PATOR-109026 format. One record per atom (N, C-alpha, C): residue number from 1; x, y, z. Coordinates in nm, 3 decimals. Layout:
residues N
<node><k>NUM</k><east>X</east><north>Y</north><up>Z</up></node>
...
end
This chain:
residues 124
<node><k>1</k><east>3.221</east><north>1.416</north><up>2.738</up></node>
<node><k>1</k><east>3.142</east><north>1.351</north><up>2.702</up></node>
<node><k>1</k><east>3.104</east><north>1.448</north><up>2.562</up></node>
<node><k>2</k><east>3.141</east><north>1.571</north><up>2.469</up></node>
<node><k>2</k><east>3.243</east><north>1.582</north><up>2.361</up></node>
<node><k>2</k><east>3.256</east><north>1.515</north><up>2.302</up></node>
<node><k>3</k><east>3.401</east><north>1.463</north><up>2.324</up></node>
<node><k>3</k><east>3.435</east><north>1.366</north><up>2.255</up></node>
<node><k>3</k><east>3.424</east><north>1.248</north><up>2.194</up></node>
<node><k>4</k><east>3.337</east><north>1.196</north><up>2.251</up></node>
<node><k>4</k><east>3.311</east><north>1.064</north><up>2.301</up></node>
<node><k>4</k><east>3.235</east><north>1.028</north><up>2.212</up></node>
<node><k>5</k><east>3.098</east><north>1.105</north><up>2.238</up></node>
<node><k>5</k><east>3.022</east><north>1.200</north><up>2.066</up></node>
<node><k>5</k><east>3.042</east><north>1.174</north><up>1.917</up></node>
<node><k>6</k><east>3.145</east><north>1.274</north><up>1.995</up></node>
<node><k>6</k><east>3.241</east><north>1.277</north><up>1.801</up></node>
<node><k>6</k><east>3.221</east><north>1.139</north><up>1.764</up></node>
<node><k>7</k><east>3.389</east><north>1.078</north><up>1.898</up></node>
<node><k>7</k><east>3.378</east><north>0.922</north><up>1.799</up></node>
<node><k>7</k><east>3.260</east><north>0.892</north><up>1.765</up></node>
<node><k>8</k><east>3.142</east><north>0.849</north><up>1.821</up></node>
<node><k>8</k><east>3.114</east><north>0.767</north><up>1.819</up></node>
<node><k>8</k><east>3.036</east><north>0.772</north><up>1.704</up></node>
<node><k>9</k><east>2.995</east><north>0.974</north><up>1.669</up></node>
<node><k>9</k><east>2.932</east><north>0.966</north><up>1.548</up></node>
<node><k>9</k><east>3.082</east><north>0.947</north><up>1.395</up></node>
<node><k>10</k><east>3.148</east><north>0.967</north><up>1.415</up></node>
<node><k>10</k><east>3.240</east><north>0.937</north><up>1.308</up></node>
<node><k>10</k><east>3.255</east><north>0.776</north><up>1.293</up></node>
<node><k>11</k><east>3.281</east><north>0.720</north><up>1.397</up></node>
<node><k>11</k><east>3.289</east><north>0.576</north><up>1.383</up></node>
<node><k>11</k><east>3.130</east><north>0.545</north><up>1.311</up></node>
<node><k>12</k><east>2.955</east><north>0.564</north><up>1.402</up></node>
<node><k>12</k><east>2.909</east><north>0.569</north><up>1.238</up></node>
<node><k>12</k><east>2.902</east><north>0.582</north><up>1.097</up></node>
<node><k>13</k><east>3.008</east><north>0.741</north><up>1.089</up></node>
<node><k>13</k><east>2.980</east><north>0.749</north><up>0.961</up></node>
<node><k>13</k><east>3.064</east><north>0.667</north><up>0.903</up></node>
<node><k>14</k><east>3.206</east><north>0.599</north><up>0.950</up></node>
<node><k>14</k><east>3.274</east><north>0.516</north><up>0.855</up></node>
<node><k>14</k><east>3.249</east><north>0.441</north><up>0.857</up></node>
<node><k>15</k><east>3.130</east><north>0.427</north><up>0.974</up></node>
<node><k>15</k><east>3.062</east><north>0.186</north><up>0.918</up></node>
<node><k>15</k><east>3.003</east><north>0.201</north><up>0.815</up></node>
<node><k>16</k><east>2.893</east><north>0.356</north><up>0.770</up></node>
<node><k>16</k><east>2.810</east><north>0.358</north><up>0.692</up></node>
<node><k>16</k><east>2.862</east><north>0.420</north><up>0.526</up></node>
<node><k>17</k><east>2.927</east><north>0.443</north><up>0.550</up></node>
<node><k>17</k><east>3.062</east><north>0.395</north><up>0.434</up></node>
<node><k>17</k><east>3.079</east><north>0.307</north><up>0.395</up></node>
<node><k>18</k><east>3.124</east><north>0.218</north><up>0.496</up></node>
<node><k>18</k><east>3.157</east><north>0.006</north><up>0.525</up></node>
<node><k>18</k><east>3.095</east><north>-0.053</north><up>0.431</up></node>
<node><k>19</k><east>2.944</east><north>-0.021</north><up>0.472</up></node>
<node><k>19</k><east>2.839</east><north>-0.036</north><up>0.412</up></node>
<node><k>19</k><east>2.782</east><north>0.009</north><up>0.287</up></node>
<node><k>20</k><east>2.794</east><north>0.045</north><up>0.246</up></node>
<node><k>20</k><east>2.784</east><north>0.158</north><up>0.124</up></node>
<node><k>20</k><east>2.844</east><north>0.096</north><up>0.048</up></node>
<node><k>21</k><east>2.971</east><north>0.065</north><up>0.022</up></node>
<node><k>21</k><east>3.069</east><north>0.056</north><up>-0.060</up></node>
<node><k>21</k><east>3.050</east><north>-0.122</north><up>-0.080</up></node>
<node><k>22</k><east>2.992</east><north>-0.208</north><up>0.067</up></node>
<node><k>22</k><east>3.049</east><north>-0.349</north><up>0.029</up></node>
<node><k>22</k><east>2.854</east><north>-0.338</north><up>-0.088</up></node>
<node><k>23</k><east>2.755</east><north>-0.255</north><up>-0.076</up></node>
<node><k>23</k><east>2.645</east><north>-0.314</north><up>-0.139</up></node>
<node><k>23</k><east>2.682</east><north>-0.269</north><up>-0.287</up></node>
<node><k>24</k><east>2.739</east><north>-0.156</north><up>-0.339</up></node>
<node><k>24</k><east>2.819</east><north>-0.145</north><up>-0.397</up></node>
<node><k>24</k><east>2.951</east><north>-0.195</north><up>-0.453</up></node>
<node><k>25</k><east>2.973</east><north>-0.350</north><up>-0.367</up></node>
<node><k>25</k><east>3.014</east><north>-0.464</north><up>-0.432</up></node>
<node><k>25</k><east>2.949</east><north>-0.538</north><up>-0.508</up></node>
<node><k>26</k><east>2.827</east><north>-0.566</north><up>-0.414</up></node>
<node><k>26</k><east>2.710</east><north>-0.684</north><up>-0.425</up></node>
<node><k>26</k><east>2.640</east><north>-0.673</north><up>-0.564</up></node>
<node><k>27</k><east>2.631</east><north>-0.470</north><up>-0.567</up></node>
<node><k>27</k><east>2.459</east><north>-0.438</north><up>-0.731</up></node>
<node><k>27</k><east>2.635</east><north>-0.537</north><up>-0.823</up></node>
<node><k>28</k><east>2.773</east><north>-0.484</north><up>-0.885</up></node>
<node><k>28</k><east>2.819</east><north>-0.457</north><up>-0.921</up></node>
<node><k>28</k><east>2.885</east><north>-0.627</north><up>-0.979</up></node>
<node><k>29</k><east>2.867</east><north>-0.737</north><up>-0.865</up></node>
<node><k>29</k><east>2.929</east><north>-0.854</north><up>-0.883</up></node>
<node><k>29</k><east>2.752</east><north>-0.938</north><up>-0.960</up></node>
<node><k>30</k><east>2.661</east><north>-0.868</north><up>-0.900</up></node>
<node><k>30</k><east>2.549</east><north>-0.915</north><up>-0.873</up></node>
<node><k>30</k><east>2.478</east><north>-0.883</north><up>-1.063</up></node>
<node><k>31</k><east>2.533</east><north>-0.783</north><up>-1.131</up></node>
<node><k>31</k><east>2.502</east><north>-0.623</north><up>-1.232</up></node>
<node><k>31</k><east>2.550</east><north>-0.812</north><up>-1.328</up></node>
<node><k>32</k><east>2.693</east><north>-0.817</north><up>-1.292</up></node>
<node><k>32</k><east>2.813</east><north>-0.924</north><up>-1.389</up></node>
<node><k>32</k><east>2.752</east><north>-1.055</north><up>-1.360</up></node>
<node><k>33</k><east>2.761</east><north>-1.154</north><up>-1.270</up></node>
<node><k>33</k><east>2.663</east><north>-1.181</north><up>-1.276</up></node>
<node><k>33</k><east>2.499</east><north>-1.199</north><up>-1.435</up></node>
<node><k>34</k><east>2.423</east><north>-1.129</north><up>-1.397</up></node>
<node><k>34</k><east>2.302</east><north>-1.165</north><up>-1.453</up></node>
<node><k>34</k><east>2.393</east><north>-1.096</north><up>-1.597</up></node>
<node><k>35</k><east>2.506</east><north>-1.011</north><up>-1.624</up></node>
<node><k>35</k><east>2.496</east><north>-1.041</north><up>-1.766</up></node>
<node><k>35</k><east>2.522</east><north>-1.161</north><up>-1.828</up></node>
<node><k>36</k><east>2.620</east><north>-1.268</north><up>-1.738</up></node>
<node><k>36</k><east>2.693</east><north>-1.373</north><up>-1.784</up></node>
<node><k>36</k><east>2.578</east><north>-1.492</north><up>-1.783</up></node>
<node><k>37</k><east>2.454</east><north>-1.440</north><up>-1.748</up></node>
<node><k>37</k><east>2.377</east><north>-1.563</north><up>-1.728</up></node>
<node><k>37</k><east>2.255</east><north>-1.539</north><up>-1.862</up></node>
<node><k>38</k><east>2.306</east><north>-1.390</north><up>-1.880</up></node>
<node><k>38</k><east>2.212</east><north>-1.364</north><up>-2.055</up></node>
<node><k>38</k><east>2.294</east><north>-1.457</north><up>-2.201</up></node>
<node><k>39</k><east>2.431</east><north>-1.404</north><up>-2.117</up></node>
<node><k>39</k><east>2.528</east><north>-1.482</north><up>-2.294</up></node>
<node><k>39</k><east>2.585</east><north>-1.639</north><up>-2.262</up></node>
<node><k>40</k><east>2.510</east><north>-1.685</north><up>-2.147</up></node>
<node><k>40</k><east>2.554</east><north>-1.845</north><up>-2.116</up></node>
<node><k>40</k><east>2.297</east><north>-1.902</north><up>-2.194</up></node>
<node><k>41</k><east>2.259</east><north>-1.813</north><up>-2.170</up></node>
<node><k>41</k><east>2.095</east><north>-1.891</north><up>-2.246</up></node>
<node><k>41</k><east>2.155</east><north>-1.813</north><up>-2.429</up></node>
<node><k>42</k><east>2.160</east><north>-1.687</north><up>-2.453</up></node>
<node><k>42</k><east>2.262</east><north>-1.722</north><up>-2.566</up></node>
<node><k>42</k><east>2.331</east><north>-1.850</north><up>-2.620</up></node>
<node><k>43</k><east>2.406</east><north>-1.860</north><up>-2.516</up></node>
<node><k>43</k><east>2.497</east><north>-1.973</north><up>-2.592</up></node>
<node><k>43</k><east>2.452</east><north>-2.065</north><up>-2.589</up></node>
<node><k>44</k><east>2.329</east><north>-2.111</north><up>-2.470</up></node>
<node><k>44</k><east>2.281</east><north>-2.239</north><up>-2.484</up></node>
<node><k>44</k><east>2.138</east><north>-2.233</north><up>-2.596</up></node>
<node><k>45</k><east>2.129</east><north>-2.127</north><up>-2.598</up></node>
<node><k>45</k><east>1.980</east><north>-2.132</north><up>-2.780</up></node>
<node><k>45</k><east>2.106</east><north>-2.177</north><up>-2.879</up></node>
<node><k>46</k><east>2.250</east><north>-2.065</north><up>-2.937</up></node>
<node><k>46</k><east>2.257</east><north>-2.124</north><up>-3.058</up></node>
<node><k>46</k><east>2.369</east><north>-2.321</north><up>-2.985</up></node>
<node><k>47</k><east>2.358</east><north>-2.326</north><up>-2.903</up></node>
<node><k>47</k><east>2.382</east><north>-2.556</north><up>-2.946</up></node>
<node><k>47</k><east>2.262</east><north>-2.569</north><up>-2.977</up></node>
<node><k>48</k><east>2.198</east><north>-2.525</north><up>-2.950</up></node>
<node><k>48</k><east>2.053</east><north>-2.608</north><up>-2.897</up></node>
<node><k>48</k><east>1.995</east><north>-2.597</north><up>-3.098</up></node>
<node><k>49</k><east>1.995</east><north>-2.438</north><up>-3.132</up></node>
<node><k>49</k><east>1.938</east><north>-2.524</north><up>-3.241</up></node>
<node><k>49</k><east>1.997</east><north>-2.563</north><up>-3.329</up></node>
<node><k>50</k><east>2.215</east><north>-2.520</north><up>-3.248</up></node>
<node><k>50</k><east>2.295</east><north>-2.626</north><up>-3.385</up></node>
<node><k>50</k><east>2.282</east><north>-2.846</north><up>-3.371</up></node>
<node><k>51</k><east>2.228</east><north>-2.796</north><up>-3.240</up></node>
<node><k>51</k><east>2.203</east><north>-2.956</north><up>-3.171</up></node>
<node><k>51</k><east>2.117</east><north>-3.075</north><up>-3.290</up></node>
<node><k>52</k><east>2.002</east><north>-2.909</north><up>-3.325</up></node>
<node><k>52</k><east>1.862</east><north>-2.959</north><up>-3.384</up></node>
<node><k>52</k><east>1.957</east><north>-2.973</north><up>-3.546</up></node>
<node><k>53</k><east>1.971</east><north>-2.858</north><up>-3.627</up></node>
<node><k>53</k><east>2.061</east><north>-2.918</north><up>-3.763</up></node>
<node><k>53</k><east>2.169</east><north>-3.063</north><up>-3.697</up></node>
<node><k>54</k><east>2.210</east><north>-3.071</north><up>-3.638</up></node>
<node><k>54</k><east>2.291</east><north>-3.234</north><up>-3.593</up></node>
<node><k>54</k><east>2.231</east><north>-3.372</north><up>-3.637</up></node>
<node><k>55</k><east>2.106</east><north>-3.314</north><up>-3.537</up></node>
<node><k>55</k><east>2.016</east><north>-3.392</north><up>-3.453</up></node>
<node><k>55</k><east>1.898</east><north>-3.473</north><up>-3.639</up></node>
<node><k>56</k><east>1.907</east><north>-3.435</north><up>-3.716</up></node>
<node><k>56</k><east>1.844</east><north>-3.424</north><up>-3.856</up></node>
<node><k>56</k><east>1.934</east><north>-3.523</north><up>-3.918</up></node>
<node><k>57</k><east>2.076</east><north>-3.430</north><up>-3.906</up></node>
<node><k>57</k><east>2.111</east><north>-3.524</north><up>-4.030</up></node>
<node><k>57</k><east>2.209</east><north>-3.645</north><up>-4.012</up></node>
<node><k>58</k><east>2.208</east><north>-3.651</north><up>-3.864</up></node>
<node><k>58</k><east>2.242</east><north>-3.780</north><up>-3.808</up></node>
<node><k>58</k><east>2.153</east><north>-3.889</north><up>-3.935</up></node>
<node><k>59</k><east>1.957</east><north>-3.890</north><up>-3.894</up></node>
<node><k>59</k><east>1.830</east><north>-3.903</north><up>-3.875</up></node>
<node><k>59</k><east>1.869</east><north>-3.924</north><up>-4.069</up></node>
<node><k>60</k><east>1.976</east><north>-3.855</north><up>-4.031</up></node>
<node><k>60</k><east>1.921</east><north>-3.830</north><up>-4.288</up></node>
<node><k>60</k><east>1.768</east><north>-3.783</north><up>-4.303</up></node>
<node><k>61</k><east>1.712</east><north>-3.717</north><up>-4.275</up></node>
<node><k>61</k><east>1.605</east><north>-3.572</north><up>-4.303</up></node>
<node><k>61</k><east>1.703</east><north>-3.498</north><up>-4.421</up></node>
<node><k>62</k><east>1.781</east><north>-3.479</north><up>-4.289</up></node>
<node><k>62</k><east>1.834</east><north>-3.360</north><up>-4.406</up></node>
<node><k>62</k><east>1.921</east><north>-3.347</north><up>-4.516</up></node>
<node><k>63</k><east>1.896</east><north>-3.262</north><up>-4.584</up></node>
<node><k>63</k><east>2.053</east><north>-3.295</north><up>-4.793</up></node>
<node><k>63</k><east>2.140</east><north>-3.301</north><up>-4.699</up></node>
<node><k>64</k><east>2.267</east><north>-3.283</north><up>-4.642</up></node>
<node><k>64</k><east>2.411</east><north>-3.233</north><up>-4.674</up></node>
<node><k>64</k><east>2.429</east><north>-3.365</north><up>-4.587</up></node>
<node><k>65</k><east>2.446</east><north>-3.434</north><up>-4.755</up></node>
<node><k>65</k><east>2.518</east><north>-3.636</north><up>-4.715</up></node>
<node><k>65</k><east>2.686</east><north>-3.602</north><up>-4.764</up></node>
<node><k>66</k><east>2.721</east><north>-3.425</north><up>-4.649</up></node>
<node><k>66</k><east>2.902</east><north>-3.415</north><up>-4.678</up></node>
<node><k>66</k><east>2.987</east><north>-3.511</north><up>-4.617</up></node>
<node><k>67</k><east>2.919</east><north>-3.493</north><up>-4.553</up></node>
<node><k>67</k><east>2.992</east><north>-3.536</north><up>-4.355</up></node>
<node><k>67</k><east>2.917</east><north>-3.687</north><up>-4.374</up></node>
<node><k>68</k><east>3.025</east><north>-3.726</north><up>-4.300</up></node>
<node><k>68</k><east>3.075</east><north>-3.921</north><up>-4.210</up></node>
<node><k>68</k><east>2.957</east><north>-3.925</north><up>-4.070</up></node>
<node><k>69</k><east>2.951</east><north>-4.043</north><up>-4.103</up></node>
<node><k>69</k><east>2.858</east><north>-4.076</north><up>-3.943</up></node>
<node><k>69</k><east>2.957</east><north>-4.042</north><up>-3.824</up></node>
<node><k>70</k><east>3.019</east><north>-4.146</north><up>-3.852</up></node>
<node><k>70</k><east>3.159</east><north>-4.044</north><up>-3.733</up></node>
<node><k>70</k><east>3.135</east><north>-3.902</north><up>-3.661</up></node>
<node><k>71</k><east>3.218</east><north>-3.869</north><up>-3.801</up></node>
<node><k>71</k><east>3.235</east><north>-3.675</north><up>-3.735</up></node>
<node><k>71</k><east>3.082</east><north>-3.601</north><up>-3.671</up></node>
<node><k>72</k><east>2.962</east><north>-3.665</north><up>-3.751</up></node>
<node><k>72</k><east>2.849</east><north>-3.594</north><up>-3.727</up></node>
<node><k>72</k><east>2.851</east><north>-3.655</north><up>-3.505</up></node>
<node><k>73</k><east>2.876</east><north>-3.750</north><up>-3.500</up></node>
<node><k>73</k><east>2.813</east><north>-3.797</north><up>-3.413</up></node>
<node><k>73</k><east>2.996</east><north>-3.762</north><up>-3.302</up></node>
<node><k>74</k><east>3.049</east><north>-3.741</north><up>-3.344</up></node>
<node><k>74</k><east>3.129</east><north>-3.648</north><up>-3.261</up></node>
<node><k>74</k><east>3.154</east><north>-3.550</north><up>-3.177</up></node>
<node><k>75</k><east>3.128</east><north>-3.427</north><up>-3.334</up></node>
<node><k>75</k><east>3.027</east><north>-3.280</north><up>-3.290</up></node>
<node><k>75</k><east>2.978</east><north>-3.376</north><up>-3.197</up></node>
<node><k>76</k><east>2.821</east><north>-3.518</north><up>-3.295</up></node>
<node><k>76</k><east>2.672</east><north>-3.417</north><up>-3.113</up></node>
<node><k>76</k><east>2.715</east><north>-3.468</north><up>-3.010</up></node>
<node><k>77</k><east>2.876</east><north>-3.579</north><up>-2.968</up></node>
<node><k>77</k><east>2.987</east><north>-3.572</north><up>-2.835</up></node>
<node><k>77</k><east>2.999</east><north>-3.413</north><up>-2.800</up></node>
<node><k>78</k><east>3.025</east><north>-3.378</north><up>-2.871</up></node>
<node><k>78</k><east>3.083</east><north>-3.260</north><up>-2.849</up></node>
<node><k>78</k><east>3.024</east><north>-3.205</north><up>-2.784</up></node>
<node><k>79</k><east>2.915</east><north>-3.104</north><up>-2.867</up></node>
<node><k>79</k><east>2.784</east><north>-3.030</north><up>-2.779</up></node>
<node><k>79</k><east>2.654</east><north>-3.074</north><up>-2.718</up></node>
<node><k>80</k><east>2.716</east><north>-3.215</north><up>-2.586</up></node>
<node><k>80</k><east>2.653</east><north>-3.230</north><up>-2.505</up></node>
<node><k>80</k><east>2.707</east><north>-3.231</north><up>-2.462</up></node>
<node><k>81</k><east>2.863</east><north>-3.208</north><up>-2.456</up></node>
<node><k>81</k><east>2.987</east><north>-3.204</north><up>-2.337</up></node>
<node><k>81</k><east>2.974</east><north>-3.050</north><up>-2.321</up></node>
<node><k>82</k><east>2.933</east><north>-2.957</north><up>-2.441</up></node>
<node><k>82</k><east>2.923</east><north>-2.882</north><up>-2.448</up></node>
<node><k>82</k><east>2.861</east><north>-2.802</north><up>-2.384</up></node>
<node><k>83</k><east>2.724</east><north>-2.841</north><up>-2.368</up></node>
<node><k>83</k><east>2.593</east><north>-2.837</north><up>-2.314</up></node>
<node><k>83</k><east>2.619</east><north>-2.856</north><up>-2.226</up></node>
<node><k>84</k><east>2.646</east><north>-2.972</north><up>-2.147</up></node>
<node><k>84</k><east>2.730</east><north>-2.994</north><up>-2.010</up></node>
<node><k>84</k><east>2.743</east><north>-2.887</north><up>-1.908</up></node>
<node><k>85</k><east>2.876</east><north>-2.828</north><up>-1.956</up></node>
<node><k>85</k><east>2.918</east><north>-2.776</north><up>-1.894</up></node>
<node><k>85</k><east>2.850</east><north>-2.649</north><up>-1.902</up></node>
<node><k>86</k><east>2.804</east><north>-2.533</north><up>-2.040</up></node>
<node><k>86</k><east>2.718</east><north>-2.470</north><up>-1.987</up></node>
<node><k>86</k><east>2.631</east><north>-2.455</north><up>-1.863</up></node>
<node><k>87</k><east>2.504</east><north>-2.539</north><up>-1.822</up></node>
<node><k>87</k><east>2.471</east><north>-2.590</north><up>-1.762</up></node>
<node><k>87</k><east>2.522</east><north>-2.594</north><up>-1.613</up></node>
<node><k>88</k><east>2.620</east><north>-2.641</north><up>-1.562</up></node>
<node><k>88</k><east>2.686</east><north>-2.681</north><up>-1.471</up></node>
<node><k>88</k><east>2.778</east><north>-2.550</north><up>-1.441</up></node>
<node><k>89</k><east>2.756</east><north>-2.447</north><up>-1.576</up></node>
<node><k>89</k><east>2.824</east><north>-2.276</north><up>-1.524</up></node>
<node><k>89</k><east>2.718</east><north>-2.277</north><up>-1.450</up></node>
<node><k>90</k><east>2.595</east><north>-2.251</north><up>-1.508</up></node>
<node><k>90</k><east>2.468</east><north>-2.221</north><up>-1.513</up></node>
<node><k>90</k><east>2.354</east><north>-2.253</north><up>-1.354</up></node>
<node><k>91</k><east>2.429</east><north>-2.320</north><up>-1.322</up></node>
<node><k>91</k><east>2.379</east><north>-2.414</north><up>-1.178</up></node>
<node><k>91</k><east>2.476</east><north>-2.311</north><up>-1.055</up></node>
<node><k>92</k><east>2.595</east><north>-2.258</north><up>-1.113</up></node>
<node><k>92</k><east>2.783</east><north>-2.234</north><up>-1.079</up></node>
<node><k>92</k><east>2.714</east><north>-2.021</north><up>-1.036</up></node>
<node><k>93</k><east>2.620</east><north>-2.006</north><up>-1.167</up></node>
<node><k>93</k><east>2.620</east><north>-1.863</north><up>-1.136</up></node>
<node><k>93</k><east>2.515</east><north>-1.825</north><up>-1.055</up></node>
<node><k>94</k><east>2.333</east><north>-1.910</north><up>-1.048</up></node>
<node><k>94</k><east>2.241</east><north>-1.884</north><up>-0.967</up></node>
<node><k>94</k><east>2.320</east><north>-1.861</north><up>-0.853</up></node>
<node><k>95</k><east>2.362</east><north>-2.024</north><up>-0.843</up></node>
<node><k>95</k><east>2.419</east><north>-2.035</north><up>-0.644</up></node>
<node><k>95</k><east>2.538</east><north>-1.855</north><up>-0.640</up></node>
<node><k>96</k><east>2.532</east><north>-1.790</north><up>-0.634</up></node>
<node><k>96</k><east>2.682</east><north>-1.678</north><up>-0.670</up></node>
<node><k>96</k><east>2.529</east><north>-1.547</north><up>-0.670</up></node>
<node><k>97</k><east>2.395</east><north>-1.538</north><up>-0.739</up></node>
<node><k>97</k><east>2.330</east><north>-1.470</north><up>-0.722</up></node>
<node><k>97</k><east>2.255</east><north>-1.478</north><up>-0.621</up></node>
<node><k>98</k><east>2.201</east><north>-1.612</north><up>-0.559</up></node>
<node><k>98</k><east>2.184</east><north>-1.626</north><up>-0.338</up></node>
<node><k>98</k><east>2.227</east><north>-1.657</north><up>-0.303</up></node>
<node><k>99</k><east>2.404</east><north>-1.648</north><up>-0.348</up></node>
<node><k>99</k><east>2.466</east><north>-1.628</north><up>-0.242</up></node>
<node><k>99</k><east>2.476</east><north>-1.405</north><up>-0.187</up></node>
<node><k>100</k><east>2.442</east><north>-1.354</north><up>-0.306</up></node>
<node><k>100</k><east>2.454</east><north>-1.179</north><up>-0.307</up></node>
<node><k>100</k><east>2.328</east><north>-1.203</north><up>-0.220</up></node>
<node><k>101</k><east>2.184</east><north>-1.216</north><up>-0.282</up></node>
<node><k>101</k><east>2.078</east><north>-1.224</north><up>-0.173</up></node>
<node><k>101</k><east>2.073</east><north>-1.251</north><up>-0.047</up></node>
<node><k>102</k><east>2.170</east><north>-1.324</north><up>-0.014</up></node>
<node><k>102</k><east>2.145</east><north>-1.369</north><up>0.150</up></node>
<node><k>102</k><east>2.272</east><north>-1.182</north><up>0.171</up></node>
<node><k>103</k><east>2.354</east><north>-1.277</north><up>0.039</up></node>
<node><k>103</k><east>2.486</east><north>-1.130</north><up>0.196</up></node>
<node><k>103</k><east>2.361</east><north>-0.946</north><up>0.140</up></node>
<node><k>104</k><east>2.301</east><north>-0.973</north><up>0.058</up></node>
<node><k>104</k><east>2.263</east><north>-0.827</north><up>0.119</up></node>
<node><k>104</k><east>2.060</east><north>-0.855</north><up>0.253</up></node>
<node><k>105</k><east>2.039</east><north>-0.933</north><up>0.238</up></node>
<node><k>105</k><east>1.965</east><north>-0.976</north><up>0.361</up></node>
<node><k>105</k><east>2.005</east><north>-0.954</north><up>0.457</up></node>
<node><k>106</k><east>2.081</east><north>-1.036</north><up>0.477</up></node>
<node><k>106</k><east>2.208</east><north>-1.008</north><up>0.623</up></node>
<node><k>106</k><east>2.253</east><north>-0.919</north><up>0.649</up></node>
<node><k>107</k><east>2.286</east><north>-0.799</north><up>0.533</up></node>
<node><k>107</k><east>2.320</east><north>-0.697</north><up>0.552</up></node>
<node><k>107</k><east>2.254</east><north>-0.560</north><up>0.612</up></node>
<node><k>108</k><east>2.055</east><north>-0.581</north><up>0.581</up></node>
<node><k>108</k><east>1.964</east><north>-0.542</north><up>0.611</up></node>
<node><k>108</k><east>1.903</east><north>-0.591</north><up>0.751</up></node>
<node><k>109</k><east>1.981</east><north>-0.679</north><up>0.788</up></node>
<node><k>109</k><east>1.953</east><north>-0.762</north><up>0.931</up></node>
<node><k>109</k><east>2.021</east><north>-0.628</north><up>1.022</up></node>
<node><k>110</k><east>2.113</east><north>-0.682</north><up>0.965</up></node>
<node><k>110</k><east>2.280</east><north>-0.624</north><up>1.037</up></node>
<node><k>110</k><east>2.202</east><north>-0.407</north><up>1.068</up></node>
<node><k>111</k><east>2.222</east><north>-0.376</north><up>0.961</up></node>
<node><k>111</k><east>2.190</east><north>-0.273</north><up>0.999</up></node>
<node><k>111</k><east>2.048</east><north>-0.236</north><up>1.050</up></node>
<node><k>112</k><east>1.918</east><north>-0.342</north><up>1.056</up></node>
<node><k>112</k><east>1.837</east><north>-0.264</north><up>1.197</up></node>
<node><k>112</k><east>1.825</east><north>-0.352</north><up>1.327</up></node>
<node><k>113</k><east>1.992</east><north>-0.389</north><up>1.348</up></node>
<node><k>113</k><east>2.024</east><north>-0.442</north><up>1.459</up></node>
<node><k>113</k><east>2.118</east><north>-0.289</north><up>1.512</up></node>
<node><k>114</k><east>2.177</east><north>-0.257</north><up>1.380</up></node>
<node><k>114</k><east>2.279</east><north>-0.144</north><up>1.458</up></node>
<node><k>114</k><east>2.193</east><north>0.005</north><up>1.532</up></node>
<node><k>115</k><east>2.053</east><north>0.010</north><up>1.471</up></node>
<node><k>115</k><east>1.961</east><north>0.076</north><up>1.434</up></node>
<node><k>115</k><east>1.915</east><north>-0.004</north><up>1.590</up></node>
<node><k>116</k><east>1.833</east><north>-0.035</north><up>1.599</up></node>
<node><k>116</k><east>1.820</east><north>-0.128</north><up>1.735</up></node>
<node><k>116</k><east>1.852</east><north>-0.055</north><up>1.880</up></node>
<node><k>117</k><east>2.075</east><north>-0.027</north><up>1.875</up></node>
<node><k>117</k><east>2.150</east><north>-0.073</north><up>1.996</up></node>
<node><k>117</k><east>2.113</east><north>0.043</north><up>1.933</up></node>
<node><k>118</k><east>2.133</east><north>0.102</north><up>1.863</up></node>
<node><k>118</k><east>2.178</east><north>0.301</north><up>1.923</up></node>
<node><k>118</k><east>2.077</east><north>0.407</north><up>2.012</up></node>
<node><k>119</k><east>1.945</east><north>0.281</north><up>2.017</up></node>
<node><k>119</k><east>1.824</east><north>0.399</north><up>2.106</up></node>
<node><k>119</k><east>1.903</east><north>0.342</north><up>2.192</up></node>
<node><k>120</k><east>1.835</east><north>0.465</north><up>2.246</up></node>
<node><k>120</k><east>1.850</east><north>0.454</north><up>2.463</up></node>
<node><k>120</k><east>1.842</east><north>0.370</north><up>2.504</up></node>
<node><k>121</k><east>1.941</east><north>0.340</north><up>2.643</up></node>
<node><k>121</k><east>1.854</east><north>0.241</north><up>2.703</up></node>
<node><k>121</k><east>1.779</east><north>0.233</north><up>2.774</up></node>
<node><k>122</k><east>1.647</east><north>0.387</north><up>2.759</up></node>
<node><k>122</k><east>1.549</east><north>0.452</north><up>2.869</up></node>
<node><k>122</k><east>1.421</east><north>0.314</north><up>2.811</up></node>
<node><k>123</k><east>1.459</east><north>0.378</north><up>2.703</up></node>
<node><k>123</k><east>1.369</east><north>0.369</north><up>2.518</up></node>
<node><k>123</k><east>1.277</east><north>0.239</north><up>2.514</up></node>
<node><k>124</k><east>1.463</east><north>0.123</north><up>2.573</up></node>
<node><k>124</k><east>1.456</east><north>-0.030</north><up>2.439</up></node>
<node><k>124</k><east>1.322</east><north>-0.068</north><up>2.544</up></node>
end
């Protein structure tokens, strides 16, 4: 009986360690996603500023007449492509963040289930 109790406690301890490691992995991944989202936001702001400037040049509202229209249009399309790429990447990051939240929720539910399963048969 003592041996079985020791094994059970050892197994519970190992399980708790694994759960903690998984939580830390999710936390690090969530922090990395958050940093990437912040960097992405900065890049999008910079693109927006450049886009406004370029749009003014294309409309002839700016004084810089050094670039020709085809060059400006090429830059405009490159800008639009880059913005679309960033928006797709942002969507992917948001999906990853949601996935991490769901994994965390699942882990908490599994922990509750283990706690309920550990209750003696008479108390259930």
